[in-house]
C-alpha distance (Angstrom), angle and dihedral (degrees) to the residues before:
residue distance angle dihedral
M1 . . .
V2 3.76 . .
S3 3.80 102.2 .
L4 3.76 143.6 32.8
R5 3.80 88.4 -105.2
C6 3.81 89.4 58.9
K7 3.79 90.3 50.1
L8 3.81 90.5 52.7
I9 3.80 92.1 48.7
V10 3.80 91.6 50.2
Q11 3.80 90.7 47.2
Q12 3.82 91.2 51.3
Q13 3.80 92.1 48.9
L14 3.81 93.0 47.5
E15 3.80 90.8 51.0
R16 3.82 92.8 44.6
I17 3.80 91.3 53.4
G18 3.81 92.5 42.1
I19 3.79 98.6 -116.0
Q20 3.80 112.3 155.1
Y21 3.81 113.7 -138.4
L22 3.78 135.4 -177.6
S23 3.79 98.3 -154.5
I24 3.77 143.4 -9.6
D25 3.77 119.1 -148.2
L26 3.78 132.0 166.0
G27 3.79 103.2 -63.9
V28 3.81 97.6 -5.6
V29 3.79 137.4 81.5
E30 3.78 115.7 -170.0
T31 3.79 118.8 -154.9
E32 3.77 130.0 -176.2
H33 3.81 93.9 -139.4
S34 3.78 134.4 27.4
I35 3.80 114.4 -90.0
P36 3.82 119.2 -119.4
C37 3.83 115.4 -112.0
N38 3.81 93.8 -115.3
Q39 3.83 91.1 56.3
I40 3.82 91.4 45.8
N41 3.81 89.3 52.3
D42 3.82 91.2 48.3
L43 3.80 90.2 49.0
R44 3.81 91.7 47.2
K45 3.84 90.8 52.3
S46 3.80 95.3 45.8
L47 3.80 92.9 47.2
K48 3.80 91.6 48.0
L49 3.82 89.1 57.2
V50 3.81 89.5 60.6
G51 3.81 95.4 42.3
L52 3.80 99.2 -98.7
E53 3.78 129.8 116.4
I54 3.77 139.5 -164.7
L55 3.77 113.0 -113.6
E56 3.76 114.0 -145.6
D57 3.79 108.5 161.5
K58 3.81 119.0 80.7
K59 3.79 96.2 -122.7
S60 3.81 92.8 53.5
I61 3.78 90.6 48.1
L62 3.81 90.9 49.5
I63 3.81 92.5 49.1
D64 3.80 89.6 48.6
K65 3.82 89.5 51.9
I66 3.81 90.9 51.4
K67 3.80 91.2 50.3
N68 3.80 91.7 47.2
V69 3.81 92.3 51.1
I70 3.80 91.1 50.6
I71 3.80 94.6 45.2
E72 3.79 91.7 45.7
M73 3.80 89.3 48.5
M74 3.82 90.0 53.9
Q75 3.80 98.6 41.2
N76 3.77 106.0 37.7
N77 3.77 100.9 48.5
D78 3.76 130.8 72.5
E79 3.77 85.4 -153.2
L80 3.78 128.4 25.7
P81 3.80 114.8 -113.1
K82 3.78 112.1 -93.1
V83 3.81 91.2 -132.9
N84 3.76 127.2 103.2
H85 3.83 108.2 -82.6
S86 3.79 92.2 -135.0
D87 3.82 91.8 54.8
F88 3.80 91.9 45.2
I89 3.83 94.0 49.9
S90 3.80 93.4 42.6
K91 3.80 91.5 51.7
K92 3.83 94.5 45.6
V93 3.82 95.2 46.3
G94 3.81 94.7 37.6
N95 3.80 99.1 -129.7
D96 3.79 138.7 102.2
Y97 3.80 110.5 -83.3
T98 3.82 94.6 -132.2
Y99 3.80 89.8 55.9
L100 3.82 91.5 46.7
S101 3.79 91.6 47.0
N102 3.80 93.7 51.2
I103 3.81 94.1 48.2
F104 3.80 92.4 45.1
S105 3.80 94.7 49.1
E106 3.77 92.4 46.2
A107 3.79 93.5 51.5
E108 3.81 101.5 35.5
G109 3.79 102.1 33.8
I110 3.81 91.6 -129.8
T111 3.78 132.9 76.4
I112 3.79 123.5 -104.1
Q113 3.80 87.4 -112.8
Q114 3.82 91.3 55.9
F115 3.82 89.5 49.1
I116 3.82 89.6 50.7
I117 3.81 91.7 49.3
K118 3.82 91.6 51.0
H119 3.79 90.7 51.7
K120 3.80 92.8 44.0
I121 3.79 88.8 54.6
E122 3.82 90.3 49.3
K123 3.81 88.2 53.4
V124 3.81 89.8 47.7
K125 3.82 89.6 52.6
E126 3.78 89.2 51.5
L127 3.81 91.7 50.0
L128 3.81 90.5 47.8
L129 3.81 89.7 52.3
Y130 3.81 90.8 56.0
D131 3.82 87.3 55.5
E132 3.82 91.4 -154.7
L133 3.81 100.4 113.1
S134 3.77 133.6 54.0
L135 3.79 119.4 -121.4
K136 3.81 88.5 -107.2
E137 3.82 90.8 54.2
I138 3.81 91.3 47.1
S139 3.81 91.5 49.2
H140 3.81 90.0 51.7
R141 3.81 92.2 47.0
M142 3.81 91.3 49.9
N143 3.86 92.7 46.6
Y144 3.79 97.3 -113.0
S145 3.78 116.0 154.3
S146 3.81 90.1 -128.5
A147 3.78 143.7 -10.3
S148 3.80 89.2 -104.0
H149 3.82 91.2 56.1
L150 3.81 89.0 51.2
S151 3.81 90.4 48.0
T152 3.79 91.5 51.4
Q153 3.81 92.9 51.6
F154 3.80 91.5 42.4
K155 3.79 91.4 54.2
K156 3.80 92.3 45.0
I157 3.82 90.9 54.7
T158 3.82 102.1 35.3
G159 3.79 103.3 24.6
L160 3.82 89.0 -125.4
T161 3.76 134.7 87.8
P162 3.82 115.2 -118.8
T163 3.81 88.9 -111.0
I164 3.80 93.5 54.5
F165 3.81 90.0 43.5
N166 3.82 88.8 55.3
R167 3.81 93.1 46.4
L168 3.80 91.5 51.0
R169 3.80 90.7 47.4
K170 3.81 92.0 50.0
K171 3.81 91.8 45.9
R172 3.80 90.3 49.8
N173 3.80 91.0 49.6
E174 3.81 90.8 49.9
N175 3.79 90.0 51.8
L176 3.79 91.2 48.9
I177 3.78 91.7 51.5
E178 3.81 92.6 50.2
I179 3.80 92.6 58.0
């Protein structure tokens, strides 16, 4: 579960199937009692229909925790923490970063750092869409050393510079208003 929408979907499915739960958090459902196999299978099927799945092996759960920490870090803060990402993730997940990095890379085919960069760029896109901050302010907020460093990463990920991205967005909005 990587968003509030996912949490709501899981909550609805649990209630529909009649599974009692204590809490639902990003990536984790806590129950007071074990869930019968038939209800687990029903839950698995209903979640699959909406693009979610139950993670049961430890590596998958660990990878999901890493992703949740990164996504939460990007979404819930006005400014990214000024700490080293590896230290932050290691502390939040409760494992050695080298171990986490190896498992993540093996399973996902990209490094944790590449995953972070992709999500940072998604956050940058979001901030550009609000059109309230300059590129320099966004680069500072997202802990880039400079606006040019941000622009370089943005172009590497999206194929566009932030300026061209903004122009296309504004042009698209103008066209939508004309209709």
